[in-house]
KEROFI-450133 format. One record per atom (N, C-alpha, C, CB): residue number from 1; residue in one letter; atom name; x, y, z. Coordinates in nm, 2 decimals. Atoms other than C-alpha are relative to their C-alpha. Glycine has a CB too. Layout:
! residues N
<pt resi="NUM" resn="A" name="CA" X="X" Y="Y" Z="Z"/>
...
//
This chain:
! residues 88
<pt resi="1" resn="X" name="N" X="-0.06" Y="-0.01" Z="-0.16"/>
<pt resi="1" resn="X" name="CA" X="12.22" Y="22.39" Z="17.24"/>
<pt resi="1" resn="X" name="C" X="0.03" Y="-0.14" Z="0.04"/>
<pt resi="1" resn="X" name="CB" X="-0.11" Y="0.08" Z="0.13"/>
<pt resi="2" resn="X" name="N" X="-0.01" Y="0.15" Z="-0.04"/>
<pt resi="2" resn="X" name="CA" X="12.18" Y="22.00" Z="17.31"/>
<pt resi="2" resn="X" name="C" X="0.15" Y="-0.05" Z="-0.05"/>
<pt resi="2" resn="X" name="CB" X="-0.13" Y="-0.09" Z="-0.08"/>
<pt resi="3" resn="X" name="N" X="-0.11" Y="0.07" Z="0.07"/>
<pt resi="3" resn="X" name="CA" X="12.48" Y="21.93" Z="17.07"/>
<pt resi="3" resn="X" name="C" X="0.14" Y="0.06" Z="0.06"/>
<pt resi="3" resn="X" name="CB" X="-0.01" Y="0.02" Z="-0.17"/>
<pt resi="4" resn="X" name="N" X="-0.09" Y="-0.07" Z="-0.07"/>
<pt resi="4" resn="X" name="CA" X="12.70" Y="22.18" Z="17.26"/>
<pt resi="4" resn="X" name="C" X="0.02" Y="-0.05" Z="0.14"/>
<pt resi="4" resn="X" name="CB" X="-0.04" Y="0.12" Z="0.00"/>
<pt resi="5" resn="X" name="N" X="-0.01" Y="0.06" Z="-0.13"/>
<pt resi="5" resn="X" name="CA" X="12.61" Y="22.04" Z="17.58"/>
<pt resi="5" resn="X" name="C" X="0.06" Y="-0.16" Z="0.02"/>
<pt resi="5" resn="X" name="CB" X="-0.12" Y="0.00" Z="0.06"/>
<pt resi="6" resn="X" name="N" X="-0.08" Y="0.12" Z="0.03"/>
<pt resi="6" resn="X" name="CA" X="12.70" Y="21.71" Z="17.45"/>
<pt resi="6" resn="X" name="C" X="0.13" Y="-0.02" Z="-0.01"/>
<pt resi="6" resn="X" name="CB" X="-0.04" Y="-0.04" Z="-0.09"/>
<pt resi="7" resn="X" name="N" X="-0.14" Y="0.00" Z="0.02"/>
<pt resi="7" resn="X" name="CA" X="13.02" Y="21.82" Z="17.36"/>
<pt resi="7" resn="X" name="C" X="0.10" Y="0.01" Z="0.11"/>
<pt resi="7" resn="X" name="CB" X="0.02" Y="0.09" Z="-0.07"/>
<pt resi="8" resn="X" name="N" X="-0.04" Y="-0.05" Z="-0.12"/>
<pt resi="8" resn="X" name="CA" X="13.10" Y="21.96" Z="17.68"/>
<pt resi="8" resn="X" name="C" X="0.01" Y="-0.13" Z="0.06"/>
<pt resi="8" resn="X" name="CB" X="-0.09" Y="0.11" Z="0.06"/>
<pt resi="9" resn="X" name="N" X="-0.04" Y="0.09" Z="-0.08"/>
<pt resi="9" resn="X" name="CA" X="13.02" Y="21.64" Z="17.86"/>
<pt resi="9" resn="X" name="C" X="0.09" Y="-0.13" Z="-0.07"/>
<pt resi="9" resn="X" name="CB" X="-0.12" Y="-0.03" Z="0.06"/>
<pt resi="10" resn="X" name="N" X="-0.09" Y="0.09" Z="0.04"/>
<pt resi="10" resn="X" name="CA" X="13.20" Y="21.43" Z="17.61"/>
<pt resi="10" resn="X" name="C" X="0.15" Y="0.04" Z="0.01"/>
<pt resi="10" resn="X" name="CB" X="-0.02" Y="-0.03" Z="-0.13"/>
<pt resi="11" resn="X" name="N" X="-0.15" Y="-0.05" Z="-0.06"/>
<pt resi="11" resn="X" name="CA" X="13.54" Y="21.65" Z="17.68"/>
<pt resi="11" resn="X" name="C" X="0.01" Y="-0.02" Z="0.14"/>
<pt resi="11" resn="X" name="CB" X="0.03" Y="0.16" Z="-0.02"/>
<pt resi="12" resn="X" name="N" X="-0.01" Y="0.06" Z="-0.13"/>
<pt resi="12" resn="X" name="CA" X="13.46" Y="21.59" Z="18.05"/>
<pt resi="12" resn="X" name="C" X="0.04" Y="-0.14" Z="-0.01"/>
<pt resi="12" resn="X" name="CB" X="-0.12" Y="0.02" Z="0.07"/>
<pt resi="13" resn="X" name="N" X="-0.04" Y="0.12" Z="0.01"/>
<pt resi="13" resn="X" name="CA" X="13.45" Y="21.24" Z="17.99"/>
<pt resi="13" resn="X" name="C" X="0.12" Y="-0.05" Z="-0.03"/>
<pt resi="13" resn="X" name="CB" X="-0.05" Y="-0.05" Z="-0.07"/>
<pt resi="14" resn="X" name="N" X="-0.12" Y="0.03" Z="0.06"/>
<pt resi="14" resn="X" name="CA" X="13.76" Y="21.22" Z="17.77"/>
<pt resi="14" resn="X" name="C" X="0.12" Y="0.05" Z="0.09"/>
<pt resi="14" resn="X" name="CB" X="0.00" Y="0.06" Z="-0.12"/>
<pt resi="15" resn="X" name="N" X="-0.09" Y="-0.05" Z="-0.08"/>
<pt resi="15" resn="X" name="CA" X="13.93" Y="21.43" Z="18.03"/>
<pt resi="15" resn="X" name="C" X="0.03" Y="-0.09" Z="0.12"/>
<pt resi="15" resn="X" name="CB" X="-0.04" Y="0.13" Z="0.04"/>
<pt resi="16" resn="X" name="N" X="0.00" Y="0.09" Z="-0.13"/>
<pt resi="16" resn="X" name="CA" X="13.85" Y="21.20" Z="18.33"/>
<pt resi="16" resn="X" name="C" X="0.03" Y="-0.12" Z="-0.04"/>
<pt resi="16" resn="X" name="CB" X="-0.14" Y="-0.01" Z="0.06"/>
<pt resi="17" resn="X" name="N" X="-0.01" Y="0.15" Z="0.04"/>
<pt resi="17" resn="X" name="CA" X="13.89" Y="20.86" Z="18.14"/>
<pt resi="17" resn="X" name="C" X="0.16" Y="-0.02" Z="-0.04"/>
<pt resi="17" resn="X" name="CB" X="-0.12" Y="-0.03" Z="-0.14"/>
<pt resi="18" resn="X" name="N" X="-0.11" Y="0.03" Z="0.04"/>
<pt resi="18" resn="X" name="CA" X="14.20" Y="20.94" Z="17.98"/>
<pt resi="18" resn="X" name="C" X="0.11" Y="0.12" Z="0.04"/>
<pt resi="18" resn="X" name="CB" X="-0.03" Y="-0.03" Z="-0.13"/>
<pt resi="19" resn="X" name="N" X="-0.11" Y="-0.08" Z="-0.08"/>
<pt resi="19" resn="X" name="CA" X="14.50" Y="21.14" Z="18.21"/>
<pt resi="19" resn="X" name="C" X="0.10" Y="0.01" Z="-0.12"/>
<pt resi="19" resn="X" name="CB" X="0.06" Y="-0.07" Z="0.15"/>
<pt resi="20" resn="X" name="N" X="-0.13" Y="-0.08" Z="0.07"/>
<pt resi="20" resn="X" name="CA" X="14.74" Y="21.13" Z="17.95"/>
<pt resi="20" resn="X" name="C" X="0.01" Y="-0.10" Z="-0.14"/>
<pt resi="20" resn="X" name="CB" X="0.17" Y="-0.01" Z="0.11"/>
<pt resi="21" resn="X" name="N" X="0.01" Y="0.08" Z="0.12"/>
<pt resi="21" resn="X" name="CA" X="14.81" Y="20.98" Z="17.59"/>
<pt resi="21" resn="X" name="C" X="-0.08" Y="0.07" Z="-0.09"/>
<pt resi="21" resn="X" name="CB" X="-0.07" Y="-0.13" Z="0.03"/>
<pt resi="22" resn="X" name="N" X="0.08" Y="-0.05" Z="0.10"/>
<pt resi="22" resn="X" name="CA" X="14.65" Y="21.05" Z="17.25"/>
<pt resi="22" resn="X" name="C" X="-0.12" Y="-0.04" Z="0.01"/>
<pt resi="22" resn="X" name="CB" X="0.05" Y="-0.02" Z="-0.11"/>
<pt resi="23" resn="X" name="N" X="0.12" Y="0.08" Z="0.03"/>
<pt resi="23" resn="X" name="CA" X="14.29" Y="21.00" Z="17.18"/>
<pt resi="23" resn="X" name="C" X="-0.06" Y="0.08" Z="-0.17"/>
<pt resi="23" resn="X" name="CB" X="-0.13" Y="0.03" Z="0.15"/>
<pt resi="24" resn="X" name="N" X="0.06" Y="-0.01" Z="0.15"/>
<pt resi="24" resn="X" name="CA" X="14.14" Y="21.00" Z="16.83"/>
<pt resi="24" resn="X" name="C" X="-0.15" Y="0.04" Z="0.01"/>
<pt resi="24" resn="X" name="CB" X="0.01" Y="-0.15" Z="-0.09"/>
<pt resi="25" resn="X" name="N" X="0.13" Y="-0.02" Z="0.01"/>
<pt resi="25" resn="X" name="CA" X="13.79" Y="21.17" Z="16.78"/>
<pt resi="25" resn="X" name="C" X="-0.04" Y="0.01" Z="-0.13"/>
<pt resi="25" resn="X" name="CB" X="-0.05" Y="0.10" Z="0.07"/>
<pt resi="26" resn="X" name="N" X="0.05" Y="-0.06" Z="0.14"/>
<pt resi="26" resn="X" name="CA" X="13.61" Y="21.14" Z="16.46"/>
<pt resi="26" resn="X" name="C" X="-0.14" Y="0.02" Z="0.00"/>
<pt resi="26" resn="X" name="CB" X="0.03" Y="-0.10" Z="-0.13"/>
<pt resi="27" resn="X" name="N" X="0.15" Y="-0.07" Z="-0.02"/>
<pt resi="27" resn="X" name="CA" X="13.28" Y="21.32" Z="16.44"/>
<pt resi="27" resn="X" name="C" X="-0.04" Y="0.12" Z="-0.12"/>
<pt resi="27" resn="X" name="CB" X="0.00" Y="0.09" Z="0.16"/>
<pt resi="28" resn="X" name="N" X="0.09" Y="-0.08" Z="0.11"/>
<pt resi="28" resn="X" name="CA" X="13.05" Y="21.56" Z="16.23"/>
<pt resi="28" resn="X" name="C" X="0.07" Y="0.14" Z="0.00"/>
<pt resi="28" resn="X" name="CB" X="-0.17" Y="0.02" Z="0.05"/>
<pt resi="29" resn="X" name="N" X="-0.03" Y="-0.10" Z="0.00"/>
<pt resi="29" resn="X" name="CA" X="13.14" Y="21.90" Z="16.13"/>
<pt resi="29" resn="X" name="C" X="-0.06" Y="0.08" Z="0.15"/>
<pt resi="29" resn="X" name="CB" X="-0.04" Y="0.04" Z="-0.13"/>
<pt resi="30" resn="X" name="N" X="0.08" Y="-0.04" Z="-0.12"/>
<pt resi="30" resn="X" name="CA" X="12.89" Y="22.04" Z="16.39"/>
<pt resi="30" resn="X" name="C" X="0.05" Y="-0.02" Z="0.13"/>
<pt resi="30" resn="X" name="CB" X="-0.13" Y="-0.06" Z="0.00"/>
<pt resi="31" resn="X" name="N" X="-0.04" Y="0.00" Z="-0.14"/>
<pt resi="31" resn="X" name="CA" X="13.02" Y="21.88" Z="16.69"/>
<pt resi="31" resn="X" name="C" X="0.18" Y="0.05" Z="0.00"/>
<pt resi="31" resn="X" name="CB" X="-0.03" Y="-0.18" Z="0.06"/>
<pt resi="32" resn="X" name="N" X="-0.15" Y="-0.05" Z="0.01"/>
<pt resi="32" resn="X" name="CA" X="13.38" Y="21.98" Z="16.58"/>
<pt resi="32" resn="X" name="C" X="0.00" Y="0.17" Z="0.03"/>
<pt resi="32" resn="X" name="CB" X="0.09" Y="-0.04" Z="-0.18"/>
<pt resi="33" resn="X" name="N" X="0.05" Y="-0.13" Z="-0.04"/>
<pt resi="33" resn="X" name="CA" X="13.22" Y="22.34" Z="16.57"/>
<pt resi="33" resn="X" name="C" X="0.00" Y="0.03" Z="0.17"/>
<pt resi="33" resn="X" name="CB" X="-0.13" Y="0.00" Z="-0.06"/>
<pt resi="34" resn="X" name="N" X="0.03" Y="-0.02" Z="-0.12"/>
<pt resi="34" resn="X" name="CA" X="13.10" Y="22.30" Z="16.91"/>
<pt resi="34" resn="X" name="C" X="0.11" Y="-0.02" Z="0.10"/>
<pt resi="34" resn="X" name="CB" X="-0.09" Y="-0.08" Z="0.03"/>
<pt resi="35" resn="X" name="N" X="-0.13" Y="0.00" Z="-0.06"/>
<pt resi="35" resn="X" name="CA" X="13.45" Y="22.16" Z="17.03"/>
<pt resi="35" resn="X" name="C" X="0.05" Y="0.13" Z="0.00"/>
<pt resi="35" resn="X" name="CB" X="0.10" Y="-0.10" Z="-0.05"/>
<pt resi="36" resn="X" name="N" X="-0.08" Y="-0.13" Z="0.01"/>
<pt resi="36" resn="X" name="CA" X="13.61" Y="22.47" Z="16.89"/>
<pt resi="36" resn="X" name="C" X="-0.08" Y="0.10" Z="0.07"/>
<pt resi="36" resn="X" name="CB" X="0.03" Y="0.04" Z="-0.16"/>
<pt resi="37" resn="X" name="N" X="0.04" Y="-0.08" Z="-0.10"/>
<pt resi="37" resn="X" name="CA" X="13.38" Y="22.68" Z="17.09"/>
<pt resi="37" resn="X" name="C" X="0.03" Y="0.00" Z="0.13"/>
<pt resi="37" resn="X" name="CB" X="-0.09" Y="0.01" Z="0.00"/>
<pt resi="38" resn="X" name="N" X="-0.07" Y="0.05" Z="-0.16"/>
<pt resi="38" resn="X" name="CA" X="13.50" Y="22.50" Z="17.43"/>
<pt resi="38" resn="X" name="C" X="0.13" Y="0.05" Z="-0.03"/>
<pt resi="38" resn="X" name="CB" X="0.01" Y="-0.20" Z="0.04"/>
<pt resi="39" resn="X" name="N" X="-0.13" Y="-0.03" Z="0.00"/>
<pt resi="39" resn="X" name="CA" X="13.85" Y="22.55" Z="17.30"/>
<pt resi="39" resn="X" name="C" X="0.03" Y="0.15" Z="0.01"/>
<pt resi="39" resn="X" name="CB" X="0.06" Y="-0.06" Z="-0.11"/>
<pt resi="40" resn="X" name="N" X="-0.03" Y="-0.15" Z="0.01"/>
<pt resi="40" resn="X" name="CA" X="13.84" Y="22.89" Z="17.21"/>
<pt resi="40" resn="X" name="C" X="-0.08" Y="0.12" Z="0.08"/>
<pt resi="40" resn="X" name="CB" X="-0.02" Y="0.03" Z="-0.16"/>
<pt resi="41" resn="X" name="N" X="0.04" Y="-0.08" Z="-0.12"/>
<pt resi="41" resn="X" name="CA" X="13.63" Y="23.01" Z="17.48"/>
<pt resi="41" resn="X" name="C" X="-0.11" Y="0.11" Z="-0.06"/>
<pt resi="41" resn="X" name="CB" X="0.14" Y="0.07" Z="0.08"/>
<pt resi="42" resn="X" name="N" X="0.09" Y="-0.08" Z="0.06"/>
<pt resi="42" resn="X" name="CA" X="13.34" Y="23.16" Z="17.25"/>
<pt resi="42" resn="X" name="C" X="-0.12" Y="-0.03" Z="0.00"/>
<pt resi="42" resn="X" name="CB" X="0.03" Y="0.03" Z="-0.12"/>
<pt resi="43" resn="X" name="N" X="0.13" Y="0.00" Z="-0.04"/>
<pt resi="43" resn="X" name="CA" X="12.98" Y="23.17" Z="17.26"/>
<pt resi="43" resn="X" name="C" X="-0.08" Y="-0.09" Z="-0.11"/>
<pt resi="43" resn="X" name="CB" X="-0.05" Y="0.15" Z="0.00"/>
<pt resi="44" resn="X" name="N" X="0.12" Y="0.07" Z="0.10"/>
<pt resi="44" resn="X" name="CA" X="12.71" Y="22.94" Z="17.08"/>
<pt resi="44" resn="X" name="C" X="-0.04" Y="0.07" Z="-0.11"/>
<pt resi="44" resn="X" name="CB" X="-0.12" Y="-0.03" Z="0.07"/>
<pt resi="45" resn="X" name="N" X="0.06" Y="-0.10" Z="0.11"/>
<pt resi="45" resn="X" name="CA" X="12.60" Y="23.22" Z="16.88"/>
<pt resi="45" resn="X" name="C" X="0.09" Y="0.03" Z="-0.11"/>
<pt resi="45" resn="X" name="CB" X="-0.04" Y="0.14" Z="0.07"/>
<pt resi="46" resn="X" name="N" X="-0.09" Y="-0.01" Z="0.08"/>
<pt resi="46" resn="X" name="CA" X="12.92" Y="23.25" Z="16.70"/>
<pt resi="46" resn="X" name="C" X="0.05" Y="-0.13" Z="-0.05"/>
<pt resi="46" resn="X" name="CB" X="0.09" Y="0.07" Z="0.06"/>
<pt resi="47" resn="X" name="N" X="-0.05" Y="0.11" Z="0.05"/>
<pt resi="47" resn="X" name="CA" X="12.94" Y="22.89" Z="16.61"/>
<pt resi="47" resn="X" name="C" X="0.05" Y="-0.03" Z="-0.13"/>
<pt resi="47" resn="X" name="CB" X="-0.08" Y="-0.07" Z="0.01"/>
<pt resi="48" resn="X" name="N" X="0.00" Y="0.02" Z="0.17"/>
<pt resi="48" resn="X" name="CA" X="12.91" Y="22.91" Z="16.21"/>
<pt resi="48" resn="X" name="C" X="0.11" Y="0.10" Z="-0.05"/>
<pt resi="48" resn="X" name="CB" X="-0.17" Y="0.04" Z="-0.09"/>
<pt resi="49" resn="X" name="N" X="-0.09" Y="-0.08" Z="0.04"/>
<pt resi="49" resn="X" name="CA" X="13.16" Y="23.16" Z="16.21"/>
<pt resi="49" resn="X" name="C" X="0.11" Y="-0.06" Z="-0.06"/>
<pt resi="49" resn="X" name="CB" X="0.04" Y="0.08" Z="0.09"/>
<pt resi="50" resn="X" name="N" X="-0.11" Y="0.06" Z="0.06"/>
<pt resi="50" resn="X" name="CA" X="13.48" Y="23.11" Z="16.00"/>
<pt resi="50" resn="X" name="C" X="0.10" Y="-0.08" Z="0.12"/>
<pt resi="50" resn="X" name="CB" X="0.09" Y="0.13" Z="-0.08"/>
<pt resi="51" resn="X" name="N" X="0.01" Y="0.08" Z="0.13"/>
<pt resi="51" resn="X" name="CA" X="13.67" Y="22.87" Z="15.95"/>
<pt resi="51" resn="X" name="C" X="-0.11" Y="-0.09" Z="-0.02"/>
<pt resi="51" resn="X" name="CB" X="0.11" Y="-0.08" Z="-0.01"/>
<pt resi="52" resn="X" name="N" X="0.08" Y="0.07" Z="0.05"/>
<pt resi="52" resn="X" name="CA" X="13.47" Y="22.65" Z="15.76"/>
<pt resi="52" resn="X" name="C" X="0.07" Y="-0.14" Z="0.03"/>
<pt resi="52" resn="X" name="CB" X="-0.03" Y="0.04" Z="-0.15"/>
<pt resi="53" resn="X" name="N" X="-0.08" Y="0.14" Z="-0.04"/>
<pt resi="53" resn="X" name="CA" X="13.55" Y="22.29" Z="15.89"/>
<pt resi="53" resn="X" name="C" X="-0.07" Y="-0.09" Z="-0.13"/>
<pt resi="53" resn="X" name="CB" X="-0.05" Y="-0.07" Z="0.19"/>
<pt resi="54" resn="X" name="N" X="0.03" Y="0.08" Z="0.12"/>
<pt resi="54" resn="X" name="CA" X="13.56" Y="22.04" Z="15.56"/>
<pt resi="54" resn="X" name="C" X="-0.01" Y="-0.16" Z="0.05"/>
<pt resi="54" resn="X" name="CB" X="0.11" Y="0.04" Z="-0.12"/>
<pt resi="55" resn="X" name="N" X="0.01" Y="0.19" Z="-0.01"/>
<pt resi="55" resn="X" name="CA" X="13.45" Y="21.67" Z="15.56"/>
<pt resi="55" resn="X" name="C" X="0.15" Y="-0.03" Z="0.00"/>
<pt resi="55" resn="X" name="CB" X="-0.08" Y="-0.11" Z="-0.15"/>
<pt resi="56" resn="X" name="N" X="-0.13" Y="0.09" Z="0.01"/>
<pt resi="56" resn="X" name="CA" X="13.78" Y="21.45" Z="15.64"/>
<pt resi="56" resn="X" name="C" X="0.10" Y="0.11" Z="0.03"/>
<pt resi="56" resn="X" name="CB" X="0.03" Y="-0.08" Z="-0.16"/>
<pt resi="57" resn="X" name="N" X="-0.12" Y="-0.07" Z="-0.02"/>
<pt resi="57" resn="X" name="CA" X="13.98" Y="21.75" Z="15.75"/>
<pt resi="57" resn="X" name="C" X="0.05" Y="-0.03" Z="0.16"/>
<pt resi="57" resn="X" name="CB" X="-0.03" Y="0.16" Z="-0.03"/>
<pt resi="58" resn="X" name="N" X="-0.07" Y="0.03" Z="-0.09"/>
<pt resi="58" resn="X" name="CA" X="14.22" Y="21.72" Z="16.03"/>
<pt resi="58" resn="X" name="C" X="0.04" Y="0.10" Z="0.13"/>
<pt resi="58" resn="X" name="CB" X="0.09" Y="-0.05" Z="-0.06"/>
<pt resi="59" resn="X" name="N" X="-0.03" Y="-0.10" Z="-0.09"/>
<pt resi="59" resn="X" name="CA" X="14.24" Y="21.89" Z="16.37"/>
<pt resi="59" resn="X" name="C" X="0.08" Y="-0.07" Z="0.12"/>
<pt resi="59" resn="X" name="CB" X="-0.13" Y="0.08" Z="0.05"/>
<pt resi="60" resn="X" name="N" X="-0.09" Y="0.05" Z="-0.14"/>
<pt resi="60" resn="X" name="CA" X="14.49" Y="21.86" Z="16.67"/>
<pt resi="60" resn="X" name="C" X="-0.02" Y="0.09" Z="0.10"/>
<pt resi="60" resn="X" name="CB" X="0.18" Y="-0.01" Z="-0.02"/>
<pt resi="61" resn="X" name="N" X="0.00" Y="-0.11" Z="-0.15"/>
<pt resi="61" resn="X" name="CA" X="14.43" Y="22.01" Z="17.03"/>
<pt resi="61" resn="X" name="C" X="0.06" Y="-0.08" Z="0.08"/>
<pt resi="61" resn="X" name="CB" X="-0.15" Y="0.05" Z="0.06"/>
<pt resi="62" resn="X" name="N" X="-0.10" Y="0.05" Z="-0.11"/>
<pt resi="62" resn="X" name="CA" X="14.66" Y="21.97" Z="17.30"/>
<pt resi="62" resn="X" name="C" X="-0.07" Y="0.04" Z="0.14"/>
<pt resi="62" resn="X" name="CB" X="0.16" Y="0.08" Z="-0.01"/>
<pt resi="63" resn="X" name="N" X="0.07" Y="-0.04" Z="-0.13"/>
<pt resi="63" resn="X" name="CA" X="14.50" Y="21.98" Z="17.65"/>
<pt resi="63" resn="X" name="C" X="0.13" Y="0.00" Z="0.10"/>
<pt resi="63" resn="X" name="CB" X="-0.14" Y="-0.10" Z="0.06"/>
<pt resi="64" resn="X" name="N" X="-0.07" Y="-0.01" Z="-0.13"/>
<pt resi="64" resn="X" name="CA" X="14.75" Y="22.09" Z="17.97"/>
<pt resi="64" resn="X" name="C" X="-0.11" Y="0.07" Z="0.12"/>
<pt resi="64" resn="X" name="CB" X="0.15" Y="0.09" Z="-0.03"/>
<pt resi="65" resn="X" name="N" X="0.09" Y="0.00" Z="-0.11"/>
<pt resi="65" resn="X" name="CA" X="14.52" Y="22.09" Z="18.29"/>
<pt resi="65" resn="X" name="C" X="-0.12" Y="0.03" Z="-0.08"/>
<pt resi="65" resn="X" name="CB" X="0.02" Y="0.10" Z="0.12"/>
<pt resi="66" resn="X" name="N" X="0.12" Y="-0.01" Z="0.09"/>
<pt resi="66" resn="X" name="CA" X="14.24" Y="22.29" Z="18.15"/>
<pt resi="66" resn="X" name="C" X="0.01" Y="0.11" Z="-0.09"/>
<pt resi="66" resn="X" name="CB" X="-0.12" Y="0.02" Z="0.08"/>
<pt resi="67" resn="X" name="N" X="-0.03" Y="-0.10" Z="0.09"/>
<pt resi="67" resn="X" name="CA" X="14.38" Y="22.49" Z="17.90"/>
<pt resi="67" resn="X" name="C" X="0.00" Y="-0.08" Z="-0.13"/>
<pt resi="67" resn="X" name="CB" X="0.13" Y="0.08" Z="0.03"/>
<pt resi="68" resn="X" name="N" X="-0.01" Y="0.07" Z="0.11"/>
<pt resi="68" resn="X" name="CA" X="14.34" Y="22.38" Z="17.52"/>
<pt resi="68" resn="X" name="C" X="0.08" Y="0.11" Z="-0.09"/>
<pt resi="68" resn="X" name="CB" X="-0.14" Y="-0.07" Z="-0.06"/>
<pt resi="69" resn="X" name="N" X="-0.09" Y="-0.08" Z="0.10"/>
<pt resi="69" resn="X" name="CA" X="14.61" Y="22.47" Z="17.26"/>
<pt resi="69" resn="X" name="C" X="-0.06" Y="-0.09" Z="-0.13"/>
<pt resi="69" resn="X" name="CB" X="0.19" Y="-0.01" Z="0.02"/>
<pt resi="70" resn="X" name="N" X="0.07" Y="0.05" Z="0.16"/>
<pt resi="70" resn="X" name="CA" X="14.45" Y="22.42" Z="16.86"/>
<pt resi="70" resn="X" name="C" X="0.17" Y="0.03" Z="-0.05"/>
<pt resi="70" resn="X" name="CB" X="-0.18" Y="0.13" Z="-0.10"/>
<pt resi="71" resn="X" name="N" X="-0.17" Y="0.02" Z="0.11"/>
<pt resi="71" resn="X" name="CA" X="14.81" Y="22.28" Z="16.69"/>
<pt resi="71" resn="X" name="C" X="-0.04" Y="0.01" Z="-0.13"/>
<pt resi="71" resn="X" name="CB" X="0.11" Y="-0.17" Z="0.01"/>
<pt resi="72" resn="X" name="N" X="0.02" Y="-0.01" Z="0.16"/>
<pt resi="72" resn="X" name="CA" X="14.62" Y="22.22" Z="16.36"/>
<pt resi="72" resn="X" name="C" X="-0.14" Y="0.02" Z="-0.02"/>
<pt resi="72" resn="X" name="CB" X="0.04" Y="-0.14" Z="-0.08"/>
<pt resi="73" resn="X" name="N" X="0.16" Y="-0.02" Z="0.01"/>
<pt resi="73" resn="X" name="CA" X="14.28" Y="22.34" Z="16.27"/>
<pt resi="73" resn="X" name="C" X="-0.07" Y="-0.01" Z="-0.15"/>
<pt resi="73" resn="X" name="CB" X="-0.03" Y="0.13" Z="0.05"/>
<pt resi="74" resn="X" name="N" X="0.04" Y="0.02" Z="0.13"/>
<pt resi="74" resn="X" name="CA" X="14.09" Y="22.21" Z="15.98"/>
<pt resi="74" resn="X" name="C" X="0.10" Y="-0.03" Z="-0.13"/>
<pt resi="74" resn="X" name="CB" X="-0.07" Y="0.11" Z="-0.02"/>
<pt resi="75" resn="X" name="N" X="-0.08" Y="0.00" Z="0.10"/>
<pt resi="75" resn="X" name="CA" X="14.37" Y="22.10" Z="15.79"/>
<pt resi="75" resn="X" name="C" X="-0.03" Y="-0.10" Z="-0.14"/>
<pt resi="75" resn="X" name="CB" X="0.12" Y="-0.02" Z="0.06"/>
<pt resi="76" resn="X" name="N" X="0.04" Y="0.08" Z="0.11"/>
<pt resi="76" resn="X" name="CA" X="14.32" Y="21.93" Z="15.44"/>
<pt resi="76" resn="X" name="C" X="0.11" Y="-0.03" Z="-0.07"/>
<pt resi="76" resn="X" name="CB" X="-0.11" Y="0.07" Z="-0.09"/>
<pt resi="77" resn="X" name="N" X="-0.11" Y="0.04" Z="0.07"/>
<pt resi="77" resn="X" name="CA" X="14.68" Y="21.92" Z="15.33"/>
<pt resi="77" resn="X" name="C" X="0.05" Y="-0.13" Z="-0.03"/>
<pt resi="77" resn="X" name="CB" X="0.09" Y="0.05" Z="0.06"/>
<pt resi="78" resn="X" name="N" X="-0.03" Y="0.15" Z="0.01"/>
<pt resi="78" resn="X" name="CA" X="14.71" Y="21.54" Z="15.35"/>
<pt resi="78" resn="X" name="C" X="-0.10" Y="-0.05" Z="-0.13"/>
<pt resi="78" resn="X" name="CB" X="-0.04" Y="-0.08" Z="0.16"/>
<pt resi="79" resn="X" name="N" X="0.07" Y="0.02" Z="0.12"/>
<pt resi="79" resn="X" name="CA" X="14.46" Y="21.54" Z="15.06"/>
<pt resi="79" resn="X" name="C" X="0.08" Y="0.01" Z="-0.14"/>
<pt resi="79" resn="X" name="CB" X="-0.11" Y="0.09" Z="0.00"/>
<pt resi="80" resn="X" name="N" X="-0.09" Y="-0.02" Z="0.14"/>
<pt resi="80" resn="X" name="CA" X="14.72" Y="21.69" Z="14.80"/>
<pt resi="80" resn="X" name="C" X="0.11" Y="-0.11" Z="-0.01"/>
<pt resi="80" resn="X" name="CB" X="0.07" Y="0.17" Z="0.00"/>
<pt resi="81" resn="X" name="N" X="-0.09" Y="0.09" Z="-0.03"/>
<pt resi="81" resn="X" name="CA" X="14.98" Y="21.45" Z="14.93"/>
<pt resi="81" resn="X" name="C" X="-0.02" Y="-0.13" Z="-0.04"/>
<pt resi="81" resn="X" name="CB" X="0.02" Y="0.00" Z="0.11"/>
<pt resi="82" resn="X" name="N" X="0.06" Y="0.13" Z="0.03"/>
<pt resi="82" resn="X" name="CA" X="14.81" Y="21.13" Z="14.90"/>
<pt resi="82" resn="X" name="C" X="-0.08" Y="-0.04" Z="-0.14"/>
<pt resi="82" resn="X" name="CB" X="-0.08" Y="-0.02" Z="0.11"/>
<pt resi="83" resn="X" name="N" X="0.10" Y="0.01" Z="0.10"/>
<pt resi="83" resn="X" name="CA" X="14.65" Y="21.18" Z="14.57"/>
<pt resi="83" resn="X" name="C" X="0.08" Y="-0.11" Z="-0.10"/>
<pt resi="83" resn="X" name="CB" X="-0.05" Y="0.16" Z="-0.08"/>
<pt resi="84" resn="X" name="N" X="-0.04" Y="0.10" Z="0.08"/>
<pt resi="84" resn="X" name="CA" X="14.71" Y="20.88" Z="14.33"/>
<pt resi="84" resn="X" name="C" X="0.01" Y="0.08" Z="-0.15"/>
<pt resi="84" resn="X" name="CB" X="-0.12" Y="-0.12" Z="0.01"/>
<pt resi="85" resn="X" name="N" X="0.00" Y="0.00" Z="0.14"/>
<pt resi="85" resn="X" name="CA" X="14.82" Y="20.95" Z="13.96"/>
<pt resi="85" resn="X" name="C" X="-0.06" Y="-0.10" Z="-0.08"/>
<pt resi="85" resn="X" name="CB" X="0.10" Y="0.00" Z="-0.04"/>
<pt resi="86" resn="X" name="N" X="0.05" Y="0.12" Z="0.12"/>
<pt resi="86" resn="X" name="CA" X="14.60" Y="20.76" Z="13.71"/>
<pt resi="86" resn="X" name="C" X="0.03" Y="0.04" Z="-0.14"/>
<pt resi="86" resn="X" name="CB" X="-0.19" Y="-0.03" Z="0.01"/>
<pt resi="87" resn="X" name="N" X="0.01" Y="-0.05" Z="0.14"/>
<pt resi="87" resn="X" name="CA" X="14.69" Y="20.76" Z="13.37"/>
<pt resi="87" resn="X" name="C" X="-0.06" Y="-0.13" Z="-0.09"/>
<pt resi="87" resn="X" name="CB" X="0.16" Y="0.04" Z="-0.06"/>
<pt resi="88" resn="X" name="N" X="0.08" Y="0.10" Z="0.12"/>
<pt resi="88" resn="X" name="CA" X="14.50" Y="20.59" Z="13.05"/>
<pt resi="88" resn="X" name="C" X="0.08" Y="-0.07" Z="-0.05"/>
<pt resi="88" resn="X" name="CB" X="-0.06" Y="0.06" Z="-0.12"/>
//
């Protein structure tokens, strides 16, 4: 529960500190899942429900007033587009 409470405090800090513009957040999957529970208004008991959040995945969320809109969730497509072909 403490990580969820910390996620709520963090979101409140972001909303108060940055009234407009973009904010980049880099964190671990458990914190991302806590943030998702806030964005989706779900309970902490459902924290580990799908989708699985892979390391280095990308998520984009838009905040208008107190409403969250998930634009991109756990995206990994950039991994495929940035692969380097190595030939022997």
